[in-house]
C-alpha positions as CSV (number, residue, x, y, z in Angstrom):
1,M,139.4,42.0,5.7
2,E,136.9,40.2,7.8
3,G,137.7,36.7,8.9
4,L,141.5,37.2,8.9
5,P,143.3,35.9,11.9
6,V,144.4,38.4,14.5
7,P,148.0,38.1,15.7
8,V,148.3,37.2,19.4
9,T,151.0,38.8,21.4
10,A,152.5,37.9,24.8
11,F,152.7,41.5,25.7
12,G,150.0,43.6,27.4
13,P,149.2,47.2,26.9
14,L,151.6,48.3,29.6
15,H,154.5,46.3,28.4
16,L,156.7,49.4,27.9
17,L,156.6,49.9,31.7
18,A,157.9,46.3,32.1
19,L,160.7,47.0,29.6
20,R,161.7,50.1,31.7
21,V,161.9,48.0,34.8
22,H,164.1,45.4,33.1
23,R,166.3,48.1,31.7
24,M,166.9,49.6,35.2
25,A,167.5,46.1,36.6
26,N,170.2,45.5,34.0
27,T,171.9,48.8,34.3
28,G,172.7,48.8,38.0
29,H,169.5,50.6,39.2
30,G,168.1,47.7,41.2
31,H,166.4,49.7,43.9
32,E,164.8,52.0,41.4
33,A,163.7,49.0,39.4
34,I,162.0,47.4,42.4
35,E,160.2,50.6,43.4
36,A,159.0,51.1,39.8
37,A,157.9,47.5,39.5
38,D,155.8,47.8,42.7
39,A,154.2,51.0,41.4
40,Y,153.5,49.5,37.9
41,L,152.2,46.3,39.4
42,T,149.5,48.3,41.2
43,L,148.7,50.1,37.9
44,A,148.6,46.9,35.9
45,R,146.2,45.2,38.4
46,L,143.9,48.2,38.4
47,C,143.9,48.2,34.6
48,G,143.4,44.5,34.4
49,D,146.6,44.0,32.4
50,R,147.4,40.4,33.4
51,K,149.9,39.9,30.6
52,T,152.2,42.6,31.9
53,I,152.1,41.5,35.6
54,P,154.5,38.5,35.1
55,F,157.0,40.6,33.2
56,L,157.0,43.2,36.0
57,L,157.6,40.5,38.6
58,Q,160.3,39.1,36.4
59,G,162.1,42.4,36.3
60,K,161.8,42.7,40.0
61,M,163.2,39.2,40.4
62,Y,166.3,40.1,38.2
63,A,166.8,43.3,40.1
64,N,167.1,41.3,43.3
65,L,169.4,38.8,41.6
66,H,171.8,41.6,40.5
67,M,171.8,43.0,44.0
68,G,172.7,39.7,45.5
69,R,169.3,39.4,47.3
70,Y,168.9,35.7,46.4
71,R,166.2,34.8,48.9
72,E,163.9,37.6,47.8
73,G,164.6,36.8,44.1
74,A,163.8,33.1,44.7
75,E,160.5,33.9,46.3
76,L,159.5,36.0,43.3
77,A,160.6,33.1,41.0
78,E,158.3,30.8,43.0
79,E,155.5,33.2,42.6
80,L,156.1,33.4,38.9
81,L,156.3,29.7,38.6
82,H,152.8,29.2,40.2
83,M,151.4,31.9,37.9
84,H,152.8,30.3,34.7
85,R,151.6,26.8,35.8
86,A,148.1,28.2,36.3
87,S,148.1,29.9,32.9
88,G,149.4,26.7,31.2
89,S,152.4,28.4,29.6
90,A,155.0,25.7,29.3
91,L,157.8,27.8,27.9
92,A,157.4,30.5,30.6
93,E,157.3,27.7,33.2
94,A,160.5,26.2,31.8
95,K,162.3,29.6,31.8
96,T,161.2,30.3,35.4
97,L,162.4,26.8,36.5
98,C,165.8,27.7,35.1
99,D,165.8,31.0,36.9
100,L,164.8,29.3,40.1
101,A,167.6,26.7,39.5
102,H,170.1,29.6,39.2
103,F,169.0,31.0,42.6
104,D,169.3,27.4,44.0
105,V,172.9,27.2,42.8
106,L,173.7,30.6,44.3
107,R,172.3,29.5,47.6
108,V,174.2,26.2,47.4
109,R,171.1,24.1,47.0
110,Y,172.5,21.9,44.2
111,V,169.9,19.1,44.5
112,D,167.0,21.5,44.1
113,A,168.8,23.2,41.2
114,M,169.3,19.9,39.3
115,R,165.7,18.9,39.9
116,N,164.4,22.2,38.5
117,L,166.7,22.0,35.5
118,A,165.6,18.5,34.8
119,R,161.9,19.6,34.9
120,A,162.8,22.5,32.6
121,A,164.5,20.2,30.2
122,V,161.4,18.0,29.8
123,L,159.3,21.1,29.0
124,L,161.9,22.5,26.6
125,D,161.8,19.2,24.7
126,L,158.2,19.8,23.8
127,P,157.4,21.4,20.4
128,H,156.9,25.2,20.8
129,P,155.9,27.7,18.1
130,G,157.8,30.7,19.4
131,R,161.5,30.6,18.5
132,D,162.6,33.7,20.4
133,R,160.8,32.6,23.5
134,R,162.4,29.2,23.4
135,M,165.8,30.8,22.9
136,S,165.2,32.9,26.0
137,A,164.3,29.8,28.0
138,L,167.4,28.0,26.7
139,C,169.6,30.9,27.6
140,S,168.3,30.8,31.2
141,F,168.9,27.0,31.2
142,A,172.5,27.6,30.0
143,E,173.1,30.3,32.7
144,A,171.9,28.0,35.5
145,A,173.9,25.0,34.2
146,T,177.0,27.1,33.9
147,A,176.6,28.5,37.4
148,A,176.2,24.9,38.7
149,E,179.3,23.8,36.9
150,T,181.3,26.8,38.2
151,G,180.1,26.0,41.8
152,R,181.1,22.4,41.4
153,D,184.6,23.2,40.2
154,A,185.0,25.8,42.9
155,S,184.1,23.3,45.6
156,A,186.4,20.6,44.1
157,S,189.4,23.0,44.2
158,T,188.7,24.3,47.7
159,P,191.4,23.5,50.2
160,T,190.6,21.4,53.2
161,T,192.0,22.3,56.7
162,R,192.0,20.2,59.8
163,T,190.8,21.4,63.1
164,S,190.9,19.2,66.2
165,G,191.5,16.1,64.1
166,R,188.3,16.7,62.0
167,P,188.5,17.9,58.4
168,A,186.7,21.1,57.7
169,A,186.1,22.0,54.1
170,H,185.5,25.6,53.3
171,K,183.1,25.8,50.4
172,A,183.6,28.7,48.1
173,R,180.4,30.4,47.0
174,P,179.8,30.3,43.3
175,E,179.9,33.6,41.6
176,A,176.5,35.0,40.5
177,S,176.1,35.7,36.9
178,P,172.8,37.3,36.4
179,P,170.9,35.5,33.8
180,P,168.5,36.5,32.0
181,P,165.6,37.6,31.9
182,T,163.0,36.0,30.0
183,G,163.8,37.2,26.7
184,T,167.4,36.7,26.4
185,T,169.1,38.0,23.4
186,T,172.7,38.7,23.5
187,V,175.2,36.4,22.1
188,S,178.8,37.3,22.4
189,G,181.1,34.9,20.6
190,P,180.6,31.7,18.8
191,S,179.7,29.7,21.9
192,T,178.7,32.2,24.4
193,C,175.1,32.8,25.3
194,S,174.5,35.7,27.5
195,C,171.1,36.6,28.8
196,N,169.8,39.9,29.8
197,S,167.3,40.6,32.4
198,S,165.3,42.5,30.0
199,P,161.9,41.2,29.1
200,I,162.8,39.8,25.9
201,V,163.4,42.4,23.4
202,L,160.5,43.4,21.3
203,C,160.0,40.6,19.0
204,P,156.7,39.0,18.9
205,A,158.1,36.7,21.4
206,M,160.7,38.6,23.4
207,T,164.3,38.5,23.1
208,S,166.4,39.0,26.0
209,G,166.8,36.4,28.6
210,S,164.5,38.0,30.9
211,L,161.0,37.3,31.3
212,Y,159.9,38.4,28.0
213,G,160.5,35.0,26.7
214,D,157.1,33.6,27.1
215,T,155.2,34.8,30.1
């Protein structure tokens, strides 16, 4: 059996802890997910499990998203983005750019959102070996693009009132639809792609829309 290739996985030895965090984030236990992520991050760093750290940060990011804490979530997305760029993981970078674009839309930063989606599109056009991870990144892309379109339509249909002779448009805030996580996986309906904030379900490459796509 010597000389046979050894399969490489994106998961670290503590990946089950990351899955637990994602599960809590997706089931309405955001505060518990954040507390657990902080505790597990300490453990992962002490154990030197660098592969699990991004997934834990991703789970924490999605927990903030589901709780409407967009600033905190965006900061975690930025941290993840720097981490993936340093490691050279193009798919993970693309997925995180999409997640960051989603936060941009929710914070009414449409120019930044379009810029991040454009960068992600360039990375996603590159050839990638992992089908599940690419699907996860594409789901995040779809979530961010849909949120942007929803926000555009909402602003176009917002009534304008006049005060002191000057028009004042009241911009409606786009609804937040938590995307996924890096391993998105759920598809409901022929043309609906829904991403979970779970670290990509256990497939060699993750499956849910959460971070488990390719970090």
